[in-house]
C-alpha positions in Angstrom: 115.0 95.9 77.7 113.6 99.0 76.4 110.1 99.0 74.8 109.3 100.2 71.1 109.2 103.8 72.3 112.7 103.6 73.9 111.5 103.4 77.5 112.6 101.2 80.1 109.6 99.1 81.9 108.8 100.0 84.9 109.7 97.5 87.9 108.5 97.2 91.3 110.8 100.0 92.7 109.4 102.7 90.1 105.8 101.7 90.6 106.5 102.3 94.4 108.0 105.5 93.9 105.4 106.4 91.7 102.8 105.5 94.4 104.4 107.4 96.9 104.2 110.5 94.6 100.2 110.0 94.2 100.1 109.7 98.0 102.1 113.2 98.2 99.7 114.8 96.0 96.5 113.5 97.9 98.3 114.8 101.0 98.9 118.2 99.5 95.3 118.2 98.1 93.8 117.2 101.2 96.2 119.9 103.6 95.7 122.7 100.8 92.5 122.5 99.0 89.1 123.0 101.1 87.2 122.1 97.7 89.0 118.7 98.0 88.4 117.9 101.4 84.8 119.1 101.0 84.4 116.5 98.1 86.3 113.6 99.8 83.9 114.0 102.7 80.6 114.0 100.3 82.5 110.8 98.9 82.9 109.2 102.1 79.2 109.7 102.7 77.8 108.7 99.1 79.8 105.9 98.2 78.8 103.5 100.9 75.2 104.8 99.7 75.8 104.4 96.3 77.2 100.9 96.8 74.1 100.0 98.9 71.4 101.8 96.6 72.7 100.3 93.3 70.9 97.5 91.8 73.7 95.6 90.1 77.4 95.9 89.8 77.1 98.2 86.7 75.0 100.7 88.5 77.0 100.6 91.7 80.4 101.3 89.3 78.5 104.3 87.6 77.6 106.0 91.1 80.7 105.5 92.9 82.7 105.8 89.9 81.2 109.4 88.7 82.3 110.6 92.3 85.7 109.2 91.7 85.9 111.5 88.4 84.8 114.3 90.6 88.0 114.0 92.8 90.2 113.5 89.7 89.0 116.6 88.4 89.3 118.7 91.3 93.0 117.3 91.5 93.9 118.4 88.1 92.1 121.7 88.7 93.9 122.2 91.8 97.3 121.3 89.9 96.4 124.1 87.3 95.7 126.7 89.9 98.8 125.9 92.0 101.1 126.1 88.7 99.4 129.3 87.8 99.8 130.9 91.1 103.2 130.1 91.3 103.8 132.5 88.5 102.1 135.5 90.5 98.8 136.8 91.3 98.5 139.5 89.0 95.6 139.1 86.8 96.1 137.7 83.3 93.2 136.8 80.7 94.8 133.4 80.0 95.3 132.5 83.6 92.0 133.5 84.4 90.5 131.5 81.6 92.7 128.3 82.6 91.3 128.5 86.1 87.7 129.0 85.1 88.1 126.0 82.6 89.5 123.6 85.5 86.8 124.6 87.9 84.1 124.1 84.7 85.5 121.0 84.2 84.6 120.0 87.9 81.6 121.2 87.7 80.4 119.2 84.5 81.6 116.2 86.2 79.4 117.3 89.5 76.3 117.5 87.0 77.2 114.0 85.8 77.1 112.7 89.3 73.5 114.2 89.8 72.3 112.7 86.3 73.9 109.3 87.1 72.2 108.7 90.6 68.8 110.7 89.3 68.4 108.3 86.1 69.5 105.3 88.3 67.2 106.2 91.3 64.4 108.2 90.5 62.6 105.5 88.2 62.7 103.5 91.2 60.9 106.1 93.5 58.0 106.7 90.7 
């Protein structure tokens, strides 16, 4: 039965396929994007630290979740860059702007990580 928008609801098979495609995307990012690998390595080191240093569940969610947002933004930035590069390496102002904005989104979320961690941890140490 279709929902109100005319889409057939997803069942277990479609969810499994969607999960497989997501895993393919993560694998492609790991294999082809050095920034993603670096951010995953930072996550592997810092996530347990955030879980340990977070005082309660909310602090732990903020500390770890903010790093997951960086990984998500990096995946989106890499997707933007892949699509632009697919059409050629010649310079185009809009292509450059799109790549720069994708990179800026990742940077803003990295600043968010520093702010979250700082606002949670610095008052404890002062």
